[in-house]
N, CA and C atoms of all chains as a GROMACS GRO file, in nm:
protein
  642
    1MET      N    1   3.299   3.097   2.567
    1MET     CA    2   3.316   3.297   2.608
    1MET      C    3   3.391   3.332   2.633
    2ILE      N    4   3.400   3.468   2.561
    2ILE     CA    5   3.408   3.538   2.579
    2ILE      C    6   3.332   3.716   2.640
    3VAL      N    7   3.330   3.778   2.714
    3VAL     CA    8   3.270   3.906   2.686
    3VAL      C    9   3.353   4.041   2.767
    4ARG      N   10   3.342   4.098   2.640
    4ARG     CA   11   3.392   4.233   2.677
    4ARG      C   12   3.287   4.353   2.723
    5VAL      N   13   3.377   4.427   2.776
    5VAL     CA   14   3.315   4.564   2.926
    5VAL      C   15   3.356   4.652   2.799
    6ILE      N   16   3.314   4.771   2.749
    6ILE     CA   17   3.349   4.877   2.663
    6ILE      C   18   3.282   5.003   2.762
    7ARG      N   19   3.397   5.064   2.796
    7ARG     CA   20   3.293   5.205   2.799
    7ARG      C   21   3.345   5.327   2.726
    8VAL      N   22   3.288   5.352   2.701
    8VAL     CA   23   3.278   5.485   2.574
    8VAL      C   24   3.212   5.659   2.663
    9HIS      N   25   3.308   5.750   2.598
    9HIS     CA   26   3.191   5.874   2.628
    9HIS      C   27   3.225   6.006   2.529
   10VAL      N   28   3.066   5.995   2.502
   10VAL     CA   29   3.004   6.011   2.353
   10VAL      C   30   3.002   6.184   2.410
   11LYS      N   31   3.024   6.257   2.318
   11LYS     CA   32   2.994   6.413   2.384
   11LYS      C   33   2.873   6.460   2.372
   12PRO      N   34   2.791   6.545   2.454
   12PRO     CA   35   2.695   6.588   2.439
   12PRO      C   36   2.684   6.629   2.308
   13GLU      N   37   2.692   6.619   2.309
   13GLU     CA   38   2.668   6.685   2.092
   13GLU      C   39   2.654   6.587   2.014
   14TYR      N   40   2.737   6.482   2.031
   14TYR     CA   41   2.646   6.344   1.908
   14TYR      C   42   2.573   6.227   1.997
   15ILE      N   43   2.522   6.259   2.092
   15ILE     CA   44   2.464   6.099   2.197
   15ILE      C   45   2.355   6.072   2.087
   16GLU      N   46   2.321   6.186   2.018
   16GLU     CA   47   2.195   6.115   1.967
   16GLU      C   48   2.238   6.027   1.852
   17GLN      N   49   2.422   6.093   1.794
   17GLN     CA   50   2.399   6.068   1.665
   17GLN      C   51   2.449   5.910   1.683
   18PHE      N   52   2.511   5.892   1.799
   18PHE     CA   53   2.597   5.790   1.859
   18PHE      C   54   2.492   5.665   1.905
   19GLU      N   55   2.386   5.743   1.964
   19GLU     CA   56   2.305   5.553   1.983
   19GLU      C   57   2.264   5.566   1.813
   20THR      N   58   2.215   5.587   1.753
   20THR     CA   59   2.180   5.567   1.616
   20THR      C   60   2.298   5.509   1.522
   21ALA      N   61   2.440   5.551   1.517
   21ALA     CA   62   2.553   5.421   1.548
   21ALA      C   63   2.601   5.323   1.644
   22THR      N   64   2.511   5.341   1.722
   22THR     CA   65   2.586   5.180   1.779
   22THR      C   66   2.417   5.108   1.768
   23ARG      N   67   2.292   5.126   1.764
   23ARG     CA   68   2.240   5.068   1.698
   23ARG      C   69   2.232   4.999   1.563
   24ALA      N   70   2.249   5.024   1.498
   24ALA     CA   71   2.316   5.002   1.325
   24ALA      C   72   2.457   4.889   1.343
   25ASN      N   73   2.551   4.909   1.466
   25ASN     CA   74   2.667   4.830   1.531
   25ASN      C   75   2.599   4.691   1.545
   26HIS      N   76   2.452   4.727   1.642
   26HIS     CA   77   2.430   4.664   1.810
   26HIS      C   78   2.372   4.554   1.717
   27GLU      N   79   2.225   4.596   1.535
   27GLU     CA   80   2.214   4.485   1.439
   27GLU      C   81   2.349   4.392   1.367
   28GLY      N   82   2.355   4.494   1.336
   28GLY     CA   83   2.463   4.335   1.254
   28GLY      C   84   2.593   4.320   1.419
   29SER      N   85   2.629   4.284   1.422
   29SER     CA   86   2.717   4.184   1.534
   29SER      C   87   2.623   4.054   1.537
   30LEU      N   88   2.489   4.152   1.621
   30LEU     CA   89   2.449   4.013   1.634
   30LEU      C   90   2.337   3.891   1.481
   31SER      N   91   2.331   3.985   1.392
   31SER     CA   92   2.375   3.834   1.253
   31SER      C   93   2.495   3.762   1.266
   32GLU      N   94   2.639   3.817   1.379
   32GLU     CA   95   2.754   3.708   1.363
   32GLU      C   96   2.689   3.587   1.364
   33GLU      N   97   2.783   3.474   1.336
   33GLU     CA   98   2.697   3.362   1.411
   33GLU      C   99   2.807   3.328   1.552
   34GLY      N  100   2.973   3.387   1.586
   34GLY     CA  101   2.982   3.399   1.702
   34GLY      C  102   2.962   3.515   1.839
   35VAL      N  103   2.910   3.587   1.749
   35VAL     CA  104   2.827   3.722   1.904
   35VAL      C  105   2.681   3.659   1.962
   36LEU      N  106   2.701   3.652   2.057
   36LEU     CA  107   2.579   3.601   2.152
   36LEU      C  108   2.488   3.637   2.212
   37ARG      N  109   2.480   3.765   2.289
   37ARG     CA  110   2.517   3.911   2.299
   37ARG      C  111   2.582   4.057   2.218
   38PHE      N  112   2.490   4.112   2.236
   38PHE     CA  113   2.556   4.308   2.198
   38PHE      C  114   2.418   4.351   2.305
   39ASP      N  115   2.426   4.386   2.376
   39ASP     CA  116   2.332   4.472   2.439
   39ASP      C  117   2.502   4.593   2.506
   40VAL      N  118   2.351   4.695   2.398
   40VAL     CA  119   2.392   4.866   2.441
   40VAL      C  120   2.376   4.989   2.611
   41LEU      N  121   2.380   5.003   2.711
   41LEU     CA  122   2.360   5.048   2.801
   41LEU      C  123   2.380   5.211   2.845
   42ARG      N  124   2.275   5.266   2.931
   42ARG     CA  125   2.370   5.411   2.879
   42ARG      C  126   2.313   5.481   3.017
   43ASN      N  127   2.429   5.507   3.081
   43ASN     CA  128   2.427   5.601   3.195
   43ASN      C  129   2.279   5.678   3.242
   44PRO      N  130   2.202   5.658   3.310
   44PRO     CA  131   2.076   5.778   3.222
   44PRO      C  132   2.049   5.875   3.359
   45GLU      N  133   2.192   5.922   3.368
   45GLU     CA  134   2.269   6.048   3.429
   45GLU      C  135   2.261   6.138   3.375
   46GLY      N  136   2.267   6.112   3.201
   46GLY     CA  137   2.261   6.140   3.106
   46GLY      C  138   2.448   6.218   3.035
   47ARG      N  139   2.506   6.245   3.109
   47ARG     CA  140   2.722   6.243   3.104
   47ARG      C  141   2.747   6.194   2.956
   48GLY      N  142   2.618   6.143   2.907
   48GLY     CA  143   2.787   6.025   2.713
   48GLY      C  144   2.782   5.936   2.827
   49GLU      N  145   2.756   5.878   2.884
   49GLU     CA  146   2.904   5.748   2.948
   49GLU      C  147   2.762   5.608   2.951
   50TYR      N  148   2.849   5.572   2.785
   50TYR     CA  149   2.743   5.375   2.741
   50TYR      C  150   2.841   5.306   2.831
   51LEU      N  151   2.779   5.186   2.831
   51LEU     CA  152   2.849   5.034   2.817
   51LEU      C  153   2.823   4.958   2.671
   52LEU      N  154   2.904   4.864   2.622
   52LEU     CA  155   2.843   4.791   2.591
   52LEU      C  156   2.893   4.622   2.636
   53TYR      N  157   2.811   4.544   2.581
   53TYR     CA  158   2.876   4.415   2.689
   53TYR      C  159   2.807   4.387   2.551
   54GLU      N  160   2.912   4.339   2.524
   54GLU     CA  161   2.998   4.164   2.408
   54GLU      C  162   3.014   4.080   2.432
   55VAL      N  163   2.909   3.958   2.355
   55VAL     CA  164   2.960   3.845   2.460
   55VAL      C  165   2.949   3.746   2.317
   56TYR      N  166   3.155   3.716   2.311
   56TYR     CA  167   3.129   3.584   2.217
   56TYR      C  168   3.145   3.455   2.245
   57ALA      N  169   3.146   3.347   2.130
   57ALA     CA  170   3.115   3.247   2.144
   57ALA      C  171   3.319   3.203   2.187
   58ASN      N  172   3.362   3.231   2.144
   58ASN     CA  173   3.549   3.218   2.228
   58ASN      C  174   3.667   3.368   2.103
   59HIS      N  175   3.774   3.365   2.116
   59HIS     CA  176   3.854   3.454   2.099
   59HIS      C  177   3.856   3.493   1.950
   60ALA      N  178   3.794   3.358   1.808
   60ALA     CA  179   3.807   3.431   1.711
   60ALA      C  180   3.707   3.471   1.662
   61ALA      N  181   3.568   3.438   1.729
   61ALA     CA  182   3.477   3.559   1.726
   61ALA      C  183   3.489   3.666   1.688
   62THR      N  184   3.574   3.665   1.820
   62THR     CA  185   3.621   3.847   1.842
   62THR      C  186   3.724   3.892   1.718
   63GLU      N  187   3.763   3.879   1.665
   63GLU     CA  188   3.866   3.888   1.592
   63GLU      C  189   3.758   3.913   1.442
   64THR      N  190   3.698   3.787   1.377
   64THR     CA  191   3.580   3.868   1.329
   64THR      C  192   3.524   3.841   1.350
   65HIS      N  193   3.480   3.973   1.464
   65HIS     CA  194   3.429   4.067   1.435
   65HIS      C  195   3.438   4.161   1.459
   66LYS      N  196   3.613   4.261   1.425
   66LYS     CA  197   3.638   4.388   1.410
   66LYS      C  198   3.739   4.296   1.226
   67GLN      N  199   3.638   4.262   1.182
   67GLN     CA  200   3.695   4.290   1.060
   67GLN      C  201   3.540   4.299   0.932
   68THR      N  202   3.409   4.240   1.047
   68THR     CA  203   3.330   4.339   0.943
   68THR      C  204   3.276   4.553   0.904
   69SER      N  205   3.173   4.471   0.833
   69SER     CA  206   3.151   4.579   0.737
   69SER      C  207   3.114   4.659   0.891
   70HIS      N  208   2.985   4.619   0.982
   70HIS     CA  209   2.955   4.698   1.042
   70HIS      C  210   3.046   4.789   1.144
   71TYR      N  211   3.149   4.705   1.208
   71TYR     CA  212   3.206   4.756   1.299
   71TYR      C  213   3.317   4.842   1.208
   72ALA      N  214   3.339   4.815   1.108
   72ALA     CA  215   3.462   4.974   1.021
   72ALA      C  216   3.381   5.068   1.020
   73VAL      N  217   3.178   5.068   1.049
   73VAL     CA  218   3.175   5.199   1.001
   73VAL      C  219   3.107   5.258   1.116
   74TRP      N  220   3.142   5.200   1.164
   74TRP     CA  221   3.022   5.228   1.347
   74TRP      C  222   3.195   5.322   1.410
   75LYS      N  223   3.313   5.224   1.357
   75LYS     CA  224   3.438   5.355   1.424
   75LYS      C  225   3.473   5.405   1.355
   76GLU      N  226   3.498   5.360   1.266
   76GLU     CA  227   3.557   5.475   1.187
   76GLU      C  228   3.352   5.680   1.178
   77THR      N  229   3.268   5.611   1.219
   77THR     CA  230   3.172   5.681   1.263
   77THR      C  231   3.118   5.797   1.371
   78VAL      N  232   3.237   5.701   1.447
   78VAL     CA  233   3.200   5.692   1.652
   78VAL      C  234   3.334   5.749   1.668
   79ALA      N  235   3.410   5.798   1.593
   79ALA     CA  236   3.563   5.849   1.628
   79ALA      C  237   3.535   5.995   1.659
   80GLU      N  238   3.505   6.037   1.628
   80GLU     CA  239   3.496   6.186   1.616
   80GLU      C  240   3.386   6.248   1.798
   81MET      N  241   3.326   6.125   1.781
   81MET     CA  242   3.164   6.155   1.895
   81MET      C  243   3.271   6.161   2.028
   82MET      N  244   3.380   6.104   1.977
   82MET     CA  245   3.435   6.029   2.189
   82MET      C  246   3.472   6.158   2.222
   83ALA      N  247   3.447   6.156   2.337
   83ALA     CA  248   3.458   6.243   2.494
   83ALA      C  249   3.648   6.234   2.510
   84ARG      N  250   3.672   6.082   2.530
   84ARG     CA  251   3.743   6.004   2.576
   84ARG      C  252   3.772   5.863   2.482
   85PRO      N  253   3.938   5.867   2.496
   85PRO     CA  254   3.865   5.713   2.452
   85PRO      C  255   3.850   5.578   2.465
   86ARG      N  256   3.828   5.498   2.471
   86ARG     CA  257   3.786   5.439   2.443
   86ARG      C  258   3.801   5.304   2.586
   87GLU      N  259   3.702   5.246   2.674
   87GLU     CA  260   3.794   5.094   2.746
   87GLU      C  261   3.779   4.983   2.736
   88SER      N  262   3.848   4.850   2.746
   88SER     CA  263   3.810   4.811   2.700
   88SER      C  264   3.848   4.683   2.840
   89GLU      N  265   3.744   4.608   2.904
   89GLU     CA  266   3.778   4.490   2.951
   89GLU      C  267   3.806   4.365   2.870
   90SER      N  268   3.823   4.319   2.968
   90SER     CA  269   3.747   4.053   2.868
   90SER      C  270   3.722   4.051   2.988
   91TYR      N  271   3.628   3.920   3.007
   91TYR     CA  272   3.600   3.845   3.102
   91TYR      C  273   3.607   3.679   3.075
   92GLU      N  274   3.610   3.654   3.150
   92GLU     CA  275   3.559   3.506   3.161
   92GLU      C  276   3.372   3.534   3.236
   93VAL      N  277   3.387   3.347   3.176
   93VAL     CA  278   3.297   3.326   3.221
   93VAL      C  279   3.210   3.245   3.328
   94VAL      N  280   3.179   3.278   3.432
   94VAL     CA  281   3.130   3.218   3.595
   94VAL      C  282   2.979   3.097   3.516
   95ALA      N  283   2.936   3.213   3.556
   95ALA     CA  284   2.748   3.116   3.534
   95ALA      C  285   2.641   3.241   3.467
   96PRO      N  286   2.630   3.174   3.370
   96PRO     CA  287   2.554   3.017   3.353
   96PRO      C  288   2.639   2.938   3.265
   97THR      N  289   2.693   2.873   3.230
   97THR     CA  290   2.741   2.779   3.160
   97THR      C  291   2.661   2.759   3.115
   98GLY      N  292   2.684   2.760   2.972
   98GLY     CA  293   2.680   2.652   2.878
   98GLY      C  294   2.574   2.783   2.781
   99ARG      N  295   2.585   2.712   2.597
   99ARG     CA  296   2.607   2.907   2.504
   99ARG      C  297   2.431   2.914   2.497
  100ALA      N  298   2.381   2.775   2.528
  100ALA     CA  299   2.208   2.846   2.541
  100ALA      C  300   2.139   3.013   2.606
  101ALA      N  301   2.288   2.926   2.681
  101ALA     CA  302   2.212   3.003   2.806
  101ALA      C  303   2.258   3.186   2.748
  102TRP      N  304   2.299   3.207   2.690
  102TRP     CA  305   2.394   3.368   2.663
  102TRP      C  306   2.316   3.383   2.520
  103LYS      N  307   2.307   3.310   2.450
  103LYS     CA  308   2.197   3.357   2.318
  103LYS      C  309   2.118   3.446   2.314
  104VAL      N  310   2.120   3.619   2.248
  104VAL     CA  311   2.049   3.705   2.310
  104VAL      C  312   1.869   3.624   2.180
  105SER      N  313   1.773   3.681   2.259
  105SER     CA  314   1.634   3.536   2.208
  105SER      C  315   1.593   3.671   2.073
  106GLU      N  316   1.538   3.606   2.052
  106GLU     CA  317   1.569   3.631   1.840
  106GLU      C  318   1.360   3.700   1.843
  107ALA      N  319   1.245   3.652   1.991
  107ALA     CA  320   1.202   3.734   1.888
  107ALA      C  321   1.170   3.911   2.006
  108MET      N  322   1.347   4.892   3.203
  108MET     CA  323   1.499   4.755   3.260
  108MET      C  324   1.568   4.789   3.340
  109ILE      N  325   1.626   4.789   3.408
  109ILE     CA  326   1.754   4.838   3.457
  109ILE      C  327   1.847   4.744   3.505
  110VAL      N  328   2.011   4.750   3.461
  110VAL     CA  329   2.110   4.640   3.454
  110VAL      C  330   2.205   4.695   3.556
  111ARG      N  331   2.272   4.663   3.650
  111ARG     CA  332   2.402   4.715   3.775
  111ARG      C  333   2.504   4.606   3.721
  112VAL      N  334   2.588   4.745   3.695
  112VAL     CA  335   2.745   4.673   3.768
  112VAL      C  336   2.809   4.634   3.764
  113ILE      N  337   2.837   4.560   3.838
  113ILE     CA  338   2.881   4.531   4.017
  113ILE      C  339   3.074   4.482   4.017
  114ARG      N  340   3.105   4.551   4.045
  114ARG     CA  341   3.291   4.521   4.028
  114ARG      C  342   3.291   4.434   4.176
  115VAL      N  343   3.387   4.325   4.177
  115VAL     CA  344   3.365   4.265   4.306
  115VAL      C  345   3.502   4.243   4.320
  116HIS      N  346   3.578   4.281   4.430
  116HIS     CA  347   3.769   4.263   4.429
  116HIS      C  348   3.797   4.138   4.594
  117VAL      N  349   3.838   4.013   4.525
  117VAL     CA  350   3.817   3.924   4.637
  117VAL      C  351   3.970   3.892   4.696
  118LYS      N  352   3.988   3.874   4.809
  118LYS     CA  353   4.053   3.895   4.833
  118LYS      C  354   4.138   3.700   4.792
  119PRO      N  355   4.231   3.692   4.748
  119PRO     CA  356   4.352   3.576   4.686
  119PRO      C  357   4.285   3.411   4.770
  120GLU      N  358   4.272   3.425   4.863
  120GLU     CA  359   4.237   3.281   4.930
  120GLU      C  360   4.077   3.224   4.932
  121TYR      N  361   4.035   3.338   4.877
  121TYR     CA  362   3.859   3.306   4.902
  121TYR      C  363   3.792   3.273   4.775
  122ILE      N  364   3.946   3.259   4.707
  122ILE     CA  365   3.847   3.318   4.540
  122ILE      C  366   3.744   3.141   4.502
  123GLU      N  367   3.802   3.039   4.553
  123GLU     CA  368   3.721   2.884   4.549
  123GLU      C  369   3.538   2.925   4.603
  124GLN      N  370   3.571   2.944   4.762
  124GLN     CA  371   3.441   2.989   4.846
  124GLN      C  372   3.403   3.134   4.732
  125PHE      N  373   3.431   3.190   4.646
  125PHE     CA  374   3.333   3.312   4.687
  125PHE      C  375   3.259   3.299   4.493
  126GLU      N  376   3.339   3.202   4.425
  126GLU     CA  377   3.198   3.147   4.331
  126GLU      C  378   3.129   3.031   4.389
  127THR      N  379   3.167   2.935   4.450
  127THR     CA  380   3.040   2.852   4.496
  127THR      C  381   2.903   3.008   4.580
  128ALA      N  382   2.973   3.065   4.637
  128ALA     CA  383   2.849   3.090   4.780
  128ALA      C  384   2.774   3.186   4.611
  129THR      N  385   2.881   3.288   4.518
  129THR     CA  386   2.849   3.333   4.364
  129THR      C  387   2.734   3.283   4.292
  130ARG      N  388   2.715   3.135   4.327
  130ARG     CA  389   2.681   3.039   4.192
  130ARG      C  390   2.525   3.031   4.226
  131ALA      N  391   2.532   3.061   4.380
  131ALA     CA  392   2.395   2.952   4.422
  131ALA      C  393   2.328   3.089   4.450
  132ASN      N  394   2.365   3.193   4.459
  132ASN     CA  395   2.319   3.393   4.434
  132ASN      C  396   2.267   3.396   4.307
  133HIS      N  397   2.304   3.335   4.190
  133HIS     CA  398   2.327   3.329   4.069
  133HIS      C  399   2.195   3.228   4.033
  134GLU      N  400   2.194   3.121   4.047
  134GLU     CA  401   2.045   3.038   4.054
  134GLU      C  402   1.948   3.097   4.097
  135GLY      N  403   1.916   3.173   4.290
  135GLY     CA  404   1.849   3.211   4.340
  135GLY      C  405   1.773   3.304   4.252
  136SER      N  406   1.868   3.414   4.243
  136SER     CA  407   1.827   3.574   4.135
  136SER      C  408   1.683   3.490   4.065
  137LEU      N  409   1.787   3.383   3.889
  137LEU     CA  410   1.737   3.410   3.805
  137LEU      C  411   1.580   3.273   3.894
  138SER      N  412   1.575   3.286   3.971
  138SER     CA  413   1.417   3.224   3.940
  138SER      C  414   1.341   3.338   3.997
  139GLU      N  415   1.428   3.455   4.045
  139GLU     CA  416   1.261   3.596   4.050
  139GLU      C  417   1.232   3.591   3.939
  140GLU      N  418   1.101   3.732   3.969
  140GLU     CA  419   1.071   3.654   3.848
  140GLU      C  420   1.125   3.766   3.819
  141GLY      N  421   1.190   3.900   3.888
  141GLY     CA  422   1.155   4.018   3.806
  141GLY      C  423   1.356   4.038   3.735
  142VAL      N  424   1.389   3.903   3.792
  142VAL     CA  425   1.524   3.943   3.728
  142VAL      C  426   1.584   3.846   3.584
  143LEU      N  427   1.597   3.959   3.453
  143LEU     CA  428   1.647   3.876   3.431
  143LEU      C  429   1.737   3.812   3.391
  144ARG      N  430   1.815   3.832   3.404
  144ARG     CA  431   1.984   3.858   3.396
  144ARG      C  432   2.084   3.767   3.508
  145PHE      N  433   2.144   3.702   3.564
  145PHE     CA  434   2.178   3.747   3.607
  145PHE      C  435   2.434   3.732   3.669
  146ASP      N  436   2.443   3.764   3.539
  146ASP     CA  437   2.591   3.719   3.475
  146ASP      C  438   2.705   3.692   3.592
  147VAL      N  439   2.792   3.651   3.590
  147VAL     CA  440   2.940   3.594   3.704
  147VAL      C  441   3.087   3.637   3.604
  148LEU      N  442   3.062   3.700   3.590
  148LEU     CA  443   3.229   3.729   3.478
  148LEU      C  444   3.345   3.705   3.565
  149ARG      N  445   3.443   3.668   3.531
  149ARG     CA  446   3.564   3.677   3.624
  149ARG      C  447   3.654   3.668   3.574
  150ASN      N  448   3.788   3.805   3.553
  150ASN     CA  449   3.902   3.901   3.493
  150ASN      C  450   3.952   3.685   3.448
  151PRO      N  451   3.990   3.675   3.331
  151PRO     CA  452   4.093   3.593   3.271
  151PRO      C  453   4.257   3.586   3.373
  152GLU      N  454   4.224   3.716   3.464
  152GLU     CA  455   4.468   3.719   3.463
  152GLU      C  456   4.450   3.690   3.599
  153GLY      N  457   4.325   3.621   3.745
  153GLY     CA  458   4.344   3.605   3.846
  153GLY      C  459   4.405   3.637   3.926
  154ARG      N  460   4.308   3.815   3.913
  154ARG     CA  461   4.382   3.877   4.032
  154ARG      C  462   4.234   3.869   4.126
  155GLY      N  463   4.108   3.794   4.115
  155GLY     CA  464   4.004   3.766   4.206
  155GLY      C  465   3.938   3.919   4.158
  156GLU      N  466   3.899   3.916   4.036
  156GLU     CA  467   3.846   3.996   4.001
  156GLU      C  468   3.765   4.088   3.936
  157TYR      N  469   3.655   3.984   3.991
  157TYR     CA  470   3.462   3.941   3.901
  157TYR      C  471   3.416   4.053   3.911
  158LEU      N  472   3.339   4.071   3.806
  158LEU     CA  473   3.202   4.220   3.765
  158LEU      C  474   3.057   4.081   3.760
  159LEU      N  475   2.980   4.134   3.838
  159LEU     CA  476   2.819   4.047   3.791
  159LEU      C  477   2.776   4.158   3.693
  160TYR      N  478   2.634   4.093   3.623
  160TYR     CA  479   2.549   4.205   3.512
  160TYR      C  480   2.467   4.152   3.618
  161GLU      N  481   2.336   4.252   3.681
  161GLU     CA  482   2.276   4.254   3.648
  161GLU      C  483   2.104   4.295   3.583
  162VAL      N  484   2.018   4.275   3.527
  162VAL     CA  485   1.942   4.279   3.478
  162VAL      C  486   1.762   4.323   3.532
  163TYR      N  487   1.812   4.378   3.627
  163TYR     CA  488   1.611   4.393   3.626
  163TYR      C  489   1.503   4.454   3.497
  164ALA      N  490   1.366   4.377   3.494
  164ALA     CA  491   1.262   4.400   3.524
  164ALA      C  492   1.221   4.592   3.496
  165ASN      N  493   1.202   4.650   3.617
  165ASN     CA  494   1.186   4.745   3.663
  165ASN      C  495   1.268   4.740   3.805
  166HIS      N  496   1.242   4.899   3.769
  166HIS     CA  497   1.337   4.937   4.000
  166HIS      C  498   1.276   4.931   4.135
  167ALA      N  499   1.169   4.824   4.126
  167ALA     CA  500   1.017   4.701   4.244
  167ALA      C  501   1.117   4.624   4.249
  168ALA      N  502   1.239   4.540   4.105
  168ALA     CA  503   1.291   4.383   4.063
  168ALA      C  504   1.361   4.396   4.175
  169THR      N  505   1.466   4.536   4.184
  169THR     CA  506   1.585   4.558   4.218
  169THR      C  507   1.562   4.595   4.399
  170GLU      N  508   1.502   4.632   4.423
  170GLU     CA  509   1.448   4.622   4.570
  170GLU      C  510   1.368   4.452   4.618
  171THR      N  511   1.281   4.425   4.561
  171THR     CA  512   1.267   4.320   4.567
  171THR      C  513   1.366   4.120   4.569
  172HIS      N  514   1.461   4.211   4.493
  172HIS     CA  515   1.610   4.100   4.532
  172HIS      C  516   1.687   4.166   4.622
  173LYS      N  517   1.663   4.284   4.656
  173LYS     CA  518   1.782   4.289   4.796
  173LYS      C  519   1.704   4.192   4.941
  174GLN      N  520   1.545   4.197   4.882
  174GLN     CA  521   1.473   4.103   4.994
  174GLN      C  522   1.448   3.993   5.033
  175THR      N  523   1.566   3.922   4.908
  175THR     CA  524   1.599   3.771   4.940
  175THR      C  525   1.621   3.710   4.984
  176SER      N  526   1.628   3.619   5.044
  176SER     CA  527   1.683   3.488   5.186
  176SER      C  528   1.831   3.480   5.083
  177HIS      N  529   1.840   3.450   4.874
  177HIS     CA  530   1.978   3.424   4.890
  177HIS      C  531   2.101   3.466   4.825
  178TYR      N  532   2.002   3.676   4.874
  178TYR     CA  533   2.106   3.738   4.848
  178TYR      C  534   2.182   3.811   4.983
  179ALA      N  535   2.092   3.779   5.139
  179ALA     CA  536   2.055   3.754   5.223
  179ALA      C  537   2.251   3.740   5.250
  180VAL      N  538   2.196   3.531   5.235
  180VAL     CA  539   2.292   3.535   5.274
  180VAL      C  540   2.432   3.506   5.168
  181TRP      N  541   2.437   3.542   5.093
  181TRP     CA  542   2.544   3.557   4.961
  181TRP      C  543   2.629   3.677   5.011
  182LYS      N  544   2.528   3.843   5.115
  182LYS     CA  545   2.557   3.895   5.060
  182LYS      C  546   2.690   3.910   5.225
  183GLU      N  547   2.643   3.819   5.340
  183GLU     CA  548   2.684   3.780   5.463
  183GLU      C  549   2.823   3.673   5.363
  184THR      N  550   2.813   3.629   5.337
  184THR     CA  551   2.895   3.459   5.320
  184THR      C  552   3.009   3.582   5.276
  185VAL      N  553   3.038   3.628   5.121
  185VAL     CA  554   3.104   3.688   5.119
  185VAL      C  555   3.205   3.837   5.169
  186ALA      N  556   3.131   3.903   5.239
  186ALA     CA  557   3.167   3.983   5.345
  186ALA      C  558   3.356   3.978   5.357
  187GLU      N  559   3.393   3.901   5.419
  187GLU     CA  560   3.499   3.892   5.491
  187GLU      C  561   3.649   3.863   5.365
  188MET      N  562   3.500   3.822   5.207
  188MET     CA  563   3.596   3.777   5.093
  188MET      C  564   3.635   3.928   5.068
  189MET      N  565   3.587   3.953   5.064
  189MET     CA  566   3.605   4.125   5.018
  189MET      C  567   3.759   4.239   4.992
  190ALA      N  568   3.810   4.191   4.887
  190ALA     CA  569   3.905   4.277   4.928
  190ALA      C  570   3.908   4.509   4.889
  191ARG      N  571   3.814   4.432   4.842
  191ARG     CA  572   3.794   4.624   4.924
  191ARG      C  573   3.638   4.616   4.845
  192PRO      N  574   3.547   4.770   4.878
  192PRO     CA  575   3.431   4.737   4.893
  192PRO      C  576   3.396   4.696   4.683
  193ARG      N  577   3.238   4.645   4.701
  193ARG     CA  578   3.173   4.687   4.603
  193ARG      C  579   3.177   4.770   4.566
  194GLU      N  580   3.202   4.765   4.398
  194GLU     CA  581   3.137   4.900   4.386
  194GLU      C  582   3.073   4.924   4.233
  195SER      N  583   2.909   4.934   4.287
  195SER     CA  584   2.782   4.958   4.152
  195SER      C  585   2.754   4.999   4.128
  196GLU      N  586   2.748   5.002   3.928
  196GLU     CA  587   2.672   5.163   3.904
  196GLU      C  588   2.567   5.064   3.798
  197SER      N  589   2.508   5.195   3.767
  197SER     CA  590   2.258   5.155   3.665
  197SER      C  591   2.245   5.184   3.591
  198TYR      N  592   2.277   5.095   3.468
  198TYR     CA  593   2.220   5.158   3.312
  198TYR      C  594   2.112   5.094   3.207
  199GLU      N  595   2.017   5.197   3.132
  199GLU     CA  596   1.882   5.189   3.126
  199GLU      C  597   1.933   5.162   3.019
  200VAL      N  598   1.871   5.119   2.913
  200VAL     CA  599   1.911   4.988   2.790
  200VAL      C  600   1.844   5.113   2.667
  201VAL      N  601   1.905   5.112   2.586
  201VAL     CA  602   1.902   5.116   2.424
  201VAL      C  603   1.886   5.055   2.368
  202ALA      N  604   1.960   4.898   2.387
  202ALA     CA  605   1.928   4.828   2.246
  202ALA      C  606   1.982   4.692   2.390
  203PRO      N  607   1.950   4.584   2.310
  203PRO     CA  608   1.856   4.544   2.234
  203PRO      C  609   1.696   4.556   2.317
  204THR      N  610   1.614   4.646   2.264
  204THR     CA  611   1.491   4.615   2.275
  204THR      C  612   1.382   4.548   2.344
  205GLY      N  613   1.356   4.543   2.461
  205GLY     CA  614   1.173   4.425   2.428
  205GLY      C  615   1.189   4.312   2.579
  206ARG      N  616   1.151   4.253   2.623
  206ARG     CA  617   1.178   4.185   2.714
  206ARG      C  618   1.236   4.074   2.667
  207ALA      N  619   1.196   3.995   2.597
  207ALA     CA  620   1.278   3.862   2.588
  207ALA      C  621   1.410   3.862   2.531
  208ALA      N  622   1.425   3.943   2.493
  208ALA     CA  623   1.555   3.939   2.455
  208ALA      C  624   1.599   3.923   2.565
  209TRP      N  625   1.595   3.985   2.689
  209TRP     CA  626   1.661   4.001   2.736
  209TRP      C  627   1.702   3.876   2.887
  210LYS      N  628   1.597   3.776   2.894
  210LYS     CA  629   1.523   3.709   3.027
  210LYS      C  630   1.655   3.555   2.923
  211VAL      N  631   1.729   3.494   3.030
  211VAL     CA  632   1.825   3.455   3.039
  211VAL      C  633   1.759   3.301   2.994
  212SER      N  634   1.763   3.220   2.866
  212SER     CA  635   1.734   3.106   2.827
  212SER      C  636   1.751   2.979   2.894
  213GLU      N  637   1.624   2.942   2.966
  213GLU     CA  638   1.616   2.810   3.033
  213GLU      C  639   1.655   2.721   3.002
  214ALA      N  640   1.737   2.678   2.848
  214ALA     CA  641   1.833   2.592   2.813
  214ALA      C  642   1.930   2.520   2.884
   0.00000   0.00000   0.00000
């Protein structure tokens, strides 16, 4: 598994539109076979800071994701909303081991 | 839900011991009713950088966690392993909604 942690800073006037666009990307991403999680988090202090927590089955899945229409639409839609460039980090998993422990529940 | 994202920098000579201690904290934490996830991630570049992704049902669950023996043991054990103080951030959830989508699978 590969986990990508992405920090996004949104201009205050775009917060609602950013969340709508990012929820759509969340839904689309979870429909991908190789995307196990796609959590969207918000800093509660209301400064337009978000964190995306994206869990992929493998490196190929990260590449597949970037070729999807939902990613392309999201990237295009939110471009003007950014207060600063996105920051991305990649991690490998220490725990939990096993793909079943990572896949977001359908419930 | 409340998500805590914690960055840890470990002295190189303690990496193996840190991972062993943190796996034990992971196991103990998931046995808590209010802890939905406790992911342990490692920067693949081997610099002793880790990220803990802790998902709690509510604020009370974050307080309960700090009173557990597995947390106390972990905190005491890893104290000397730190290359610098831990950095912690808290987030609220935009997506997915619903607790079932957060709870780590037992599988």
